C-alpha positions in Angstrom: 0.0 0.0 0.0 1.1 3.6 -0.2 3.3 5.0 2.5 1.5 5.7 5.7 -1.6 3.7 5.0 -1.3 1.1 7.9 -3.2 0.5 11.1 -2.9 -1.9 14.0 -6.4 -2.8 15.2 -7.3 -4.4 18.5 -8.4 -8.0 18.0 -10.7 -9.9 20.2 -9.0 -13.3 20.3 -5.4 -12.4 19.6 -3.0 -10.3 21.6 -1.1 -8.9 18.6 -2.7 -7.6 15.4 -1.8 -9.6 12.3 -3.5 -9.7 8.9 -4.1 -13.4 9.3 -5.7 -13.1 12.7 -7.9 -10.3 11.5 -9.2 -12.3 8.6 -9.8 -15.3 10.8 -11.8 -13.2 13.2 -13.7 -11.7 10.3 -14.7 -15.2 9.1 -15.7 -16.2 12.6 -18.0 -13.1 12.7 -19.6 -13.8 9.3 -20.1 -17.5 10.0 -21.7 -16.8 13.4 -24.0 -14.1 11.9 -25.1 -16.3 9.1 -25.1 -19.8 10.7 -25.1 -19.2 14.5 -22.0 -21.3 15.0 -18.3 -21.4 14.2 -16.0 -23.8 12.3 -13.6 -25.8 14.4 -10.5 -24.0 13.0 -11.8 -20.5 13.6 -11.1 -18.6 16.8 -13.9 -17.8 19.3 -16.0 -19.3 22.1 -19.2 -20.0 20.2 -20.5 -23.6 19.6 -19.0 -25.6 16.8 -21.0 -26.1 13.7 -22.6 -29.5 13.2 -21.9 -31.3 9.9 -25.3 -30.3 8.5 -24.7 -26.7 9.3 -21.2 -26.8 7.7 -22.6 -28.3 4.5 -25.7 -26.1 4.3 -24.4 -22.7 5.6 -20.8 -22.4 6.8 -19.1 -23.4 3.6 -21.2 -21.0 1.5 -20.4 -18.2 4.0 -16.7 -18.9 3.8 -16.8 -18.9 0.0 -18.7 -15.6 0.1 -16.0 -14.0 2.2 -13.3 -15.4 -0.1 -15.1 -14.0 -3.2 -15.4 -10.6 -1.5 -19.2 -10.6 -1.3 -18.8 -10.3 2.5 -16.2 -7.7 3.3 -13.5 -7.7 6.0 -12.0 -4.5 7.4 -8.4 -5.7 7.8 -5.9 -3.0 7.0 -2.2 -3.6 6.5 -0.4 -3.8 9.9 2.3 -1.2 10.7 4.6 -3.7 12.4 5.0 -7.3 11.2 7.3 -9.9 12.9 7.9 -13.1 10.9 9.9 -16.2 12.0 11.1 -18.7 9.4 10.3 -22.1 10.9 11.5 -25.6 10.0 11.1 -29.1 11.5 13.6 -31.9 11.6 13.4 -35.2 13.4 15.3 -38.5 13.7 14.9 -41.8 15.4 15.6 -41.8 19.1 17.1 -43.4 21.2 20.1 -45.3 19.9 21.7 -48.1 21.9 24.2 -45.8 23.5 21.5 -43.6 24.9 19.5 -46.5 26.3 22.7 -47.9 27.9 23.6 -44.5 29.4 20.2 -44.0 31.1 20.1 -47.6 32.4 23.4 -47.0 34.0 22.6 -43.5 35.2 19.3 -44.6 36.8 20.6 -48.0 37.9 17.9 -49.9 36.1 19.8 -52.9 34.9 18.0 -55.1 37.3 14.7 -54.2 35.8 15.4 -53.6 32.2 17.6 -55.0 29.5 19.0 -52.9 26.7 16.4 -53.8 24.1 13.4 -53.4 26.3 14.7 -50.0 27.5 15.3 -48.9 23.9 11.8 -49.9 22.9 10.2 -48.2 25.9 12.1 -45.0 25.4 11.3 -44.8 21.6 7.6 -45.1 22.4 7.3 -42.9 25.5 10.2 -40.5 25.5 10.9 -37.5 23.3 13.7 -35.0 23.2 12.6 -31.6 21.9 15.0 -28.9 21.0 13.7 -25.4 20.1 16.2 -22.8 19.0 16.8 -19.9 16.7 18.4 -21.0 13.4 20.2 -17.6 13.2 20.8 -15.0 15.9 20.7 -12.1 13.5 17.6 -10.3 12.2 16.5 -8.2 9.3 14.5 -5.0 9.6 12.5 -3.7 6.6 11.0 -0.2 6.9 8.5 1.4 4.6 9.5 4.9 3.7 8.1 7.6 1.5 9.4 7.7 -2.0 9.5 11.5 -2.1 9.6 13.9 0.9 8.7 17.6 0.9 12.4 18.5 0.4 12.7 16.1 -2.5 9.6 17.6 -4.1 10.8 21.2 -3.8 14.3 20.3 -5.1 12.8 18.4 -8.0 10.6 21.4 -9.0 13.5 23.8 -8.7 15.7 21.5 -10.8 13.1 21.2 -13.5 12.5 25.0 -13.6 16.2 25.6 -13.8 16.7 23.1 -16.5 13.9 24.2 -18.9 13.4 27.9 -18.3 16.5 28.9 -16.5 14.6 30.0 -13.4 16.2 30.2 -10.0 15.5 31.8 -6.6 17.1 35.0 -7.9 14.8 35.0 -10.9 11.7 34.7 -8.6 12.9 37.6 -6.5 13.5 39.6 -9.6 10.1 38.9 -10.9 8.6 40.0 -7.5 10.7 43.2 -7.7 9.4 43.9 -11.2 5.8 43.5 -10.1 6.4 45.7 -7.1 8.0 48.5 -9.1 5.2 48.2 -11.7 2.6 48.6 -9.1 4.3 51.5 -7.3 4.9 53.4 -10.6 1.2 53.3 -11.3 0.5 54.7 -7.9 3.0 57.5 -8.3 1.6 58.4 -11.7 -2.0 58.7 -10.4 -0.9 60.7 -7.3 1.1 63.5 -9.0 0.1 67.1 -8.2 -2.0 68.8 -10.9 -0.2 71.8 -12.4 -2.5 74.7 -13.5 -1.3 77.1 -16.2 -1.6 80.8 -15.3 -1.5 83.5 -17.8 -0.1 86.8 -16.3 -1.2 89.9 -18.1 0.8 93.1 -17.3 -1.1 96.2 -16.2 -1.2 99.2 -18.4 0.4 102.4 -17.1 
């Protein structure tokens, strides 16, 4: 969107405003208004739609929202935080892990290595959550042209095509001022009356 056209609204079911969260809440509102229930994947605290209600009402409402027949007021957020996620997994445990825990917990009298490995693979999990990179990237939206850029662009175009500059503007204003004041002086001159003096006869 153009620079400056962003807004962070207050959502009902999410702490932070996001475009996705706003659209989900909008769909929840429309489905509840049309059908009196909500789909299982939409936020809210209303009752879930029954299969009959989904087939006869909810799906048509969602399609109407997607097609734009039912509108959603969801402006572009001013601040967006995005994390790139990935998932990787592997089989666990191996024989060395099972042997380590049997020794550490002193369970050799109750478990053998194979039984411990089978039990741990079905009931234990090791979960590591971490940042893939410790650096981050900030993207800011800025105006393409500021007031100073606009004035300098206009001045550059005038100077290029008509040779105008700031001095030229002042000279033009001076010319108008002198023109106006000269008219005023011309109309305000004193009227001179011609007098014919006739000498007296002796």
